[in-house]
PAKEKE-537130 format. One record per residue (C-alpha): residue in three letters; y, x, z. Coordinates in steps of 0.001 Angstrom, whole numbers, padded with zeros to 6 digits, always signed. Each point is the difference from the previous one (the first is absolute). Layout:
N
alaYXZ/...
end
This chain:
651
unk+001631+007174-036715/unk+001702+003218+001112/unk+002005+001415-002878/unk-000003+000453-003753/unk+002801+002544-000329/unk-002306+002769-001173/unk-002824-002033-001562/unk+001668-003128-001366/unk-003247-001317-001461/unk-002015+000442+003175/unk-000747-002425+002808/unk+000392+001911+003261/unk-002417-000731+002799/unk+000155+001512+003488/unk-003589+000942+000785/unk+000557-000705+003690/unk-000718-003616-000929/unk-003502+001077-000959/unk-000971+001538+003328/unk-001908-003214+000824/unk-002517-000282-002790/unk-000745-003690+000448/unk+003636-000903-000627/unk+000553+002337-002920/unk-000034-002653-002728/unk+002068-002466+001984/unk+002643+002573+000911/unk+000267+001267-003567/unk+000270-003502-001417/unk+002639-000878+002573/unk+002073+002971-001046/unk-000323-000794-003675/unk+000627-003685+000720/unk-002923-000933-002237/unk-002379-002888+000639/unk-003288+001639+001029/unk-002146-002871-001302/unk+001496+000242-003482/unk+000397+003750-000352/unk-002570+001643+002242/unk-000954+002702-002469/unk+002795-000262-002526/unk+001155+003418-001298/unk+003336+001231+001295/unk+002513+002471-001306/unk+000002+003471+001511/unk-000729+000492+003716/unk+001099+003146+001817/unk-001949+001445+002938/unk+002332+001311+002695/unk-002675+002352+001305/unk-000832+001984-003129/unk+002852-001178-002302/unk-002549-000983-002619/unk+001077-002710-002468/unk-002782-002497-000675/unk+000329-001391-003537/unk-000867-003680-000516/unk-001327-000194+003514/unk-001548-003155+001371/unk-001095-000682+003548/unk-003533+001273-000540/unk+001004+003376-001362/unk+002742+000321+002587/unk-002516-000595+002799/unk-002274+002619-001526/unk+002855+002490-000005/unk+000826-000901+003603/unk-003596+000397+001168/unk-000465+003321-001749/unk+003239+001711+000941/unk+001665-001777+002897/unk-002516-001082+002623/unk-001121+003553+000738/unk+003541+001146+000697/unk+001462-000009+003463/unk+002844-002344+000775/unk+002315+002930+000794/unk-000712+001519-003391/unk+001001-003284-001631/unk+003282-000028+001918/unk+000600+003672-000825/unk-000401-000474-003725/unk+002020-003195+000101/unk+002908+001865+001610/unk-000247+002841-002511/unk-000121-002449-002885/unk+003228-001694+001026/unk+001715+003231+001097/unk-000402+001488-003480/unk+001695-003014-001534/unk+003147-000128+002148/unk+003025+000358-002252/unk+003270+001881+000481/unk+001719-003372+000117/unk-002193-000970+002964/unk+000866+003224+001811/unk+003711-000510-000644/unk-000278-003497+001452/unk-001646+001478+003087/unk+002835+002535+000281/unk+002594-002753-000108/unk-001921-002170+002445/unk-000505+002868+002458/unk+003682+000914+000061/unk+001115-003621+000345/unk-002492-000492+002836/unk+001237+003125+001799/unk+003642-001018-000467/unk-000418-003640+001008/unk-002488+000404+002877/unk+000123+003649+001055/unk+002279+001741+002471/unk+002993+001514-001760/unk+001965+002976+001301/unk+002666-002383+001333/unk-002728-002005+001798/unk-001335+003166+001624/unk+003497+001117+000977/unk+000683-003398+001590/unk-003209+000255+002014/unk+000947+003467+001186/unk+003360-001370+001162/unk-001775-002687+002040/unk-002050+002646+001813/unk+003055+002198+000536/unk+001680-002977+001652/unk-003034-000616+002253/unk-000121+003667+000980/unk+003690+000009+000949/unk-000615-002948+002334/unk-003166+001348+001622/unk+001309+003554+000536/unk+002584-001429+002359/unk-002968-000553+002347/unk-002479+002663-001156/unk+002078+002883-001327/unk-002816+001855-001765/unk-001643-003043-001635/unk-000588+000565-003729/unk-000936-002650-002570/unk-001944+001000-003132/unk-000768-002326-002899/unk-003529-000139-001384/unk-001937-002284-002343/unk+001437-001395-003243/unk+003576+000421+001268/unk-000706+003740+000093/unk-002034+000461-003181/unk+001857-002585-002098/unk-003312-001464-001176/unk+000282-003562+001182/unk+001716-003346-000406/unk+003521-000998+000941/unk-001507-002513+002423/unk-001969+002684+001880/unk+000588+000518+003700/unk+001940+003037+001163/unk-002488+002132+001962/unk+001411+002588+002358/unk-001394+002349+002634/unk+001913+000693+003209/unk-000560+003212+001945/unk+001498+001559+003110/unk-000633+003121+002032/unk+001728-001573+002994/unk-002365-003017+000041/unk-003528+001002-001014/unk-001703-003252+001078/unk-000188-002033-003210/unk-000108-003391+001689/unk+002959+000837+002205/unk+002019+001217-002995/unk-000618-003298-001807/unk+001298-001955+002985/unk+003105+002194+000281/unk+000777-000465-003712/unk-000488-003757+000303/unk+002378-000143+002956/unk+002600+002047-001862/unk-000055-002223-003106/unk-000282-003453+001551/unk+003703-000064+000878/unk+000936+000155-003701/unk-000855-003565-000962/unk+002762+000031-002604/unk-001884+002707-001939/unk-003684-000741+000657/unk-002124-003100+000386/unk-003638-000667+000855/unk-000125+003046+002277/unk-003344+000150+001822/unk-002791+002357+001004/unk-003282-000621-001821/unk-002948+000929+002199/unk-002664-001031-002520/unk+000151+003381-001736/unk-001931+003079+001162/unk+003175+001057+001787/unk+002985-002255+000761/unk+002622-000140-002767/unk+003427-001609-000288/unk+000575-002656-002654/unk+003525-001040-000954/unk+002016-001223-002979/unk+003262+001554-001114/unk+002243-003035-000401/unk+002301+001202-002766/unk-002771+001179-002356/unk-002852-002250+001266/unk-002218+003079-000023/unk-002833-000089+002575/unk-000177+003194+002076/unk-003080+001315+001832/unk+000526+002765+002577/unk-003066+001979+001052/unk-000381+003099+002144/unk-003161+001747-001170/unk+000090+000511-003751/unk+000696+003745-000267/unk-002938+000678-002322/unk+000823-003012-002155/unk+003594+001225-000302/unk-001269+003358-001258/unk-002299-001689-002523/unk+002832-002150-001343/unk+002307+003016-000147/unk-002542+001662-002297/unk-000205-003124-002194/unk+003809-000117-000154/unk-000016+003592-001253/unk-002425-000920-002796/unk+002251-002916-000984/unk+002934+002419-000357/unk-001978+002182-002414/unk-000396-002712-002651/unk+001697-003416-000219/unk-003151-001461-001548/unk-001796+000279+003361/unk+002244-002572+001669/unk-000045-002393-002982/unk-003784+000160-000261/unk-000310-000376+003774/unk+002035-003216+000071/unk-001913-001379-002997/unk-003310+000840+001683/unk+001112-001754+003180/unk+000938-003065-002048/unk-003392-000008-001737/unk-001818+000359+003329/unk+001974-002902+001452/unk-000874-002233-002975/unk-003672+000908+000392/unk+000295-000443+003788/unk-001678+003337+000718/unk+002871+001501+002035/unk-001018-001676+003249/unk-001909+002381+002294/unk-000368-002751+002594/unk-002203-001813-002556/unk-002048+003073-000906/unk+002313+001150-002813/unk+002018+003151-000617/unk+003000+001062+002031/unk+003070+000435-002254/unk+000222+003694+000922/unk-003562+000438-001280/unk+001078-001268-003429/unk+002822+002562+000009/unk-002418+002832+000824/unk-002278-001190-002817/unk+002958+000092-002405/unk+001112+003500+001021/unk-003567+001278-000287/unk-000313-001403-003530/unk+003345+001531-001016/unk-001292+003362+001278/unk-003317-000303-001842/unk+001107-001368-003391/unk+000391+002420-002918/unk+002557+001455-000076/unk+000835-000800+003624/unk+003158-001911+000851/unk+000104+001375+003553/unk-000977+003335+001527/unk-001984+000438+003192/unk+002829+001120+002259/unk-002381+001349+002642/unk-001280+002541-002533/unk+003496+001180-000999/unk+001009+001329+003404/unk+002425+002854-000491/unk+000094+003343+001788/unk+003657-000838+000484/unk-000290-002314+003009/unk+003360-001607-000829/unk-001702-001625-002994/unk-002593-001724+002147/unk-000175-002938+002354/unk-001812+001121+003123/unk-000558-001894+003235/unk-002810-000549+002484/unk-000410-003344+001766/unk-002848-000774+002380/unk-001848+003137-001191/unk+000319-001183-003636/unk+001632+002511-002327/unk+002149-001366-002835/unk+000794+002812-002398/unk+000957-000346-003670/unk+002579+001041-002610/unk+003010-002318+000117/unk+002888+001717-001793/unk+000250-002436-002910/unk+002911+001845-001635/unk-002158+003110-000367/unk-003200-001821-000969/unk+000465+000788-003712/unk-000515+003677+000830/unk-003590-000600+001146/unk-000937-003247-001763/unk-000065-000994-003685/unk+001320-003530-000605/unk-002231-000575-003028/unk-000879-003704+000245/unk+002344-002221-002024/unk-002112-003171-000077/unk+001746-003318+000369/unk-000370-002344+002959/unk-002248-002216-002135/unk-002312+002873-000893/unk-000254+001151+003613/unk-000540-003573+001229/unk-002965-000463-002324/unk-001222+003498+000813/unk-000058-000839+003715/unk-002425-002882-000515/unk-002146+001888-002508/unk-000170+002959+002429/unk-001277-002013+002966/unk-002193-002281-002143/unk-001697+002623-002164/unk+000769+003590+000966/unk+000143+000096+003790/unk-003386-000249+001728/unk+000658-002136+003074/unk-003469+000656+001365/unk+000267+003811-000084/unk+003618+001026+000395/unk+002856-000324+002466/unk+003632-000658-000947/unk+001891+003030+001335/unk+003628+000744-000938/unk+000056+003419+001701/unk-002505+001671-002312/unk-000224+000234-003798/unk-003734+000648+000271/unk-002406-002907+000204/unk-001011-000759+003583/unk-003461-001502+000415/unk-001252-002191+002812/unk-002656+002621+000674/unk+002696+002616+000628/unk+001562-002275+002611/unk-003385-001164+001334/unk+000841-003652-000610/unk-003092-002058-000643/unk+001639-003414-000456/unk-000086-001488-003499/unk+003396-001632+000476/unk+003145+001121-001818/unk+001240+003053+001929/unk+003556+001350-000027/unk+000877+002979+002148/unk+003000-000442+002212/unk+002860+002440-000336/unk+000994-000564+003621/unk-003203+000495+002018/unk-000926+003627-000398/unk-002258+001936+002312/unk-003035+001563-001598/unk+001162+000658-003552/unk+003491+001376+000488/unk+001778-002986-001489/unk-002478-002837+000264/unk-002908-001225+002039/unk-000353-003764-000009/unk-000338-002598-002741/unk+001108-003504-000641/unk-003369-001718-000084/unk+000673-002640-002647/unk-002953-002325+000350/unk-001457-001640-003071/unk+001382-003442+000868/unk+001062-000410-003604/unk-001036+001392-003363/unk+002633+002675-000633/unk-000968+000497-003627/unk+000090-003726-000679/unk+003588-000090+001229/unk+000922+003063-002008/unk-001502-001533-003147/unk+001261-003554+000139/unk+003220+000427+001931/unk-000175-003543+001342/unk-003269-000087+001958/unk+000887-001044+003537/unk-001702+001614+002939/unk-002556-001808+002087/unk+001496-000323+003479/unk-002112+001733+002610/unk+001019+000389+003619/unk-000160+003677+001056/unk-001004-001113+003509/unk-003062-002155-000656/unk-000524+000081-003791/unk+000396-003772-000449/unk+002178-001699-002639/unk+003274-000377+001886/unk+003104+001982+000819/unk+000060+002427+002909/unk+002614-001976+001919/unk-002206-003118-000232/unk-003143+001758+001192/unk-001594-001804+002944/unk-000916+003418+001423/unk+003724+000595+000563/unk+000385-003117+002120/unk-000253+000988+003653/unk+000073-002734+002602/unk+001298+001274+003325/unk-000468-002333+002923/unk+002845+000032+002524/unk-000614+002031+003127/unk-000275-001887+003277/unk+002762+000378+002526/unk-000352+003476+001455/unk+000510+000075+003754/unk-000775+002663+002601/unk-003501-001346+000555/unk-000736+000193-003735/unk+001293+003590-000242/unk-002063+000983+003034/unk-003116-001416-001678/unk+000654+002086-003097/unk+000540+003093+002159/unk-003299-000649+001772/unk-001806-000463-003310/unk+001357+003243-001520/unk-000945+002099+003024/unk-003379-001752+000128/unk-000570+001218-003569/unk+000951+003543+000992/unk-002238+000016+003074/unk-003030-001447-001776/unk+000252+001367-003550/unk+001901+003282+000184/unk-001970+003215-000228/unk-000870+001281+003467/unk+000166+003617+001126/unk-003806+000203-000151/unk-000013-001279-003568/unk+002646+002548-000962/unk-002235+002687+001491/unk-002905-001257-002134/unk+002127+000330-003116/unk+001060+003491+000944/unk-003633+000915+000603/unk-000923-001363-003445/unk+002818+002037-001514/unk-001310+003135+001679/unk-003555-000543-001278/unk+001163-000809-003522/unk+002291+003058+000059/unk-002950+002180+000991/unk-002078-001448-002831/unk+002723+000519-002605/unk+000961+003459+001226/unk-003596+001073-000440/unk+000648-000050-003755/unk+003813+000441+000053/unk+000872+002248+002969/unk+003752-000085-000739/unk+000242-003794-000151/unk+001708-002168+002586/unk-000395-003682+000812/unk+002514-002241+001721/unk-000078-003579+001214/unk+002392-002424-001659/unk+000520-003742-000191/unk-000452-002332+002956/unk-002306+002479+001718/unk+003016+002242+000561/unk+003210-002049-000345/unk-000506-002056+003196/unk-000634-003319-001747/unk-003777+000283-000179/unk-002392-002782+000946/unk-003609+000153+001061/unk-001101-000598-003582/unk+002159+002713-001582/unk-001958+002402-002144/unk+000210+003765+000362/unk+001987+001852-002669/unk+000318+003718-000619/unk+001512+002311-002621/unk-001886+002881-001623/unk+001201+002967-002054/unk-002732+000291-002624/unk-001725-002301-002449/unk-001631-003050+001491/unk-003037+000193-002256/unk-001385+003068+001730/unk+000864-001415+003409/unk-001894-003177-000847/unk-003093+001966-001061/unk+000140+001990+003232/unk+000369-003066+002239/unk-002932-001715-001724/unk-002222+002814+001263/unk+000904-000802+003622/unk-001988-003231+000179/unk-000235+000169+003802/unk+003829-000181+000330/unk+001372-001879-003046/unk-001216-002831-002216/unk+001264-002052-002967/unk+001784+003044-001426/unk+001954-001089-003078/unk+001912+002340-002311/unk+003136-001661-001465/unk+001481+003092-001605/unk+001514-001827-002981/unk+002450-002003+002098/unk+003732+000816-000059/unk-000584+001557+003409/unk-003602+001327-000104/unk-001974-000979+003097/unk-003441+000175+001573/unk-001055-003117+001910/unk-002801+000172+002557/unk-001272-001476+003252/unk-000161+002090+003151/unk-003303-000783+001730/unk+000960+001351+003412/unk+003474-001532+000248/unk-001104-003117-001950/unk+003188-000036-002075/unk+000755-000055-003741/unk+001922+003118-001037/unk+002005+001381-002951/unk+000754+003533-001054/unk+002860+000057-002513/unk+001117+003006-002014/unk+003588+001300-000015/unk+001362-003203+001518/unk+002921+001828+001606/unk+002357-002939-000529/unk-002225-002176+002171/unk+000128+002623+002757/unk+003792-000082+000011/unk+000007-003817+000025/unk-002321+000109+002984/unk+002375+002311+001866/unk+002919-002290-000835/unk-001730-003085+001403/unk-001168+001916+003057/unk+003605+000988+000702/unk+001176-003612-000244/unk-002906-001026+002226/unk+001159+002393+002732/unk+003613-001231+000046/unk-000528-003424+001598/unk-002904-001536+001914/unk+000453-003303-001816/unk-000851+001436-003425/unk-003770+000371+000473/unk-000755-003539+001247/unk+002188-001482-002753/unk-001738+002012-002738/unk-003467-000811+001298/unk+000861-003708+000216/unk+001330-000026-003558/unk-003140+001787-001240/unk-002283-002427+001803/unk+001853-003066-001311/unk-000052+001412-003558/unk-003742+000532+000256/unk-000584-003483+001419/unk+002082-001560-002803/unk-001805+002130-002627/unk+003239+001612-001205/unk-000723+003563+001093/unk-002020+001392-002913/unk+002014+001703-002751/unk-003085+000229-002255/unk+000007-003801-000197/unk+003671-000389-000890/unk+001553-000296+003464/unk+001753+002632+002120/unk-001711+002931+001646/unk+000047+000616+003744/unk+002401+002873-000667/unk+002392-002328-001862/unk+000033-002494+002881/unk+000772+002865+002385/unk+002958+001121-002147/unk+001313-003571-000118/unk-000007-000178+003772/unk+001686+003388+000380/unk+002664-001073-002500/unk+000663-003138+002053/unk+000260+002010+003220/unk+002535+002269-001736/unk+002168-002914-001158/unk-000105-002437+002905/unk+003147-000246+002141/unk+000079+002223+001948/unk-002579+002190-001766/unk-003103+001107+001884/unk-000878+002906-002294/unk+002235+002484-001863/unk-000368+001041-003640/unk-001467+003442+000563/unk+000883+001187-003510/unk+003721-000446+000802/unk+000171+001983+003255/unk+001497+003273-001239/unk+003338+001791-000284/unk+001347+001412-003255/unk-002319+000115-002998/unk-003268-001872+000273/unk-002915+002359+000713/unk-002891+000097-002472/unk-003757+000039+000410/unk-001481-000553-003457/unk-003505-001373-000560/unk-001035-001101-003504/unk+003666+000054-001138/unk+001033-002299+002886/unk+002341+001013+002790/unk-001981-001201+003039/unk+002160+001592+002689/unk+000760-001983+003136/unk+001415+000887+003385/unk-002843+000728+002432/unk+001950+001887+002656/unk-000061-002408+002936/unk+003071+001646+001571/unk+002098-000837-003078/unk-001526-003472-000321/
end
């Protein structure tokens, strides 16, 4: 029995109990608490169908089944849920909404971060900065996360980003900060460097407030995203109250745990802002679309080639924006769930808070069926945005939005099994202790590495073969595109090539026509394959004379520059080549050298080795991108600054 507020004479039956036809009578009798043997077909009072809202007078089980079979079975499950939501939404009273208003404000006041809480957190960071700047004078600490936006709980950690022009090495900066703070045991406790994160971070607890503090060094884009969210919170107080309430709901439903396949809390905030921009009339504007000709009205900054630009003069917002929405917290809270349950098409659209127009997956060329939310802080291709949070369907989003208490099925993002990420067996790495390393052992390793170079490295004759192939392929391509040019890249040019390396070249015209032309030269090339739909269009073929597999890629200028970079590193120290070749051979032998199968590519292993040689003590290789005076030079390819120092005299 569900309710009799509107139909006091009716017996209410949730038709979800009738989804399994064999149990229909049993389920209905159990609800009515009537003995089935005595009253199997006894007439009832009125029954109400949740699907079509039809009242069945004097309905017994037989007629109710007939109604079910005729009108319910043919309907999709989603349609049933949709109509169920609409049915209840139309019957929510003003008293219910007022209760939601009261509950939302009490939740925000009792659990959320007040202005005094935020001020206290800012004072903690000011204190840390005063200590650290005694050692690193230009070190700046910037708060991000819930302590910046205000949408979070009083128990939330205080997240802060440290930056310094004097110390650009992130790992080194973390160590310096740790050393500066560890003397102040009367202020901080639990001070340690956590190396389990993508980059090392400092964890500590502020003794007086018991607030946990996390210091990171690479969150510039996240800081900019949270600064935008903070601006939206200043526009309307309802944003913060709804945000805290939404976080509380997500915690109850246990769907705010990204390590278990759920949603990151910041994703929930973006969903809320998007809804408040899309509801009618809107609660929030799209600040990116209100940019003023008066630059003083705008927030404008570029970080890592990402441009953040939007209107941020809140005092003047009324001049360009109509504050027309006066709905209560309760109305907006219900509207949020109705919007994402009924109005927003998860399969077709993308949540995007920088555009008032609907953004489709097709426009962004995203083929995944998962819940996609565009990031505010990862812009390349689209001016403000380029990447998405790929929210996998590890839980039924609509089920959670409908019921409010449906807990999420735990699914490890690493392996997909039913356990938490930190308990995943794939994370457990057993490292056997190294044997005692003496001079004889080191000499054996030296001998092995140079043996690899002597036996597997590309010889001068093999380099000549590759150059000869390049010349023949260039002649073939230039027969149809006289102005085109082809260049070797990859291991055939960077100095790290092995005998099995394939030949790669870069063309200047479409690969489809090149492929057709090469197919005609059956005496020179075979197995010609046109892969023009790839991100980097290529033609794959086999050179019959040189007996090597080859690629021709189109407009792969970034790869050419990477090749030059590696070739420069290769020329700086004789030890680099044998080390790289040994690493590549070991990776291949251990079956961890194929990126298409989920491991690292040969290029990635090479970068790892170069990084080590840059950071060992003393370093063997310099960081070529840092060898300049004054402003850093620029050489832009595909919106990336790929400049590096290649003047050997300066190096």
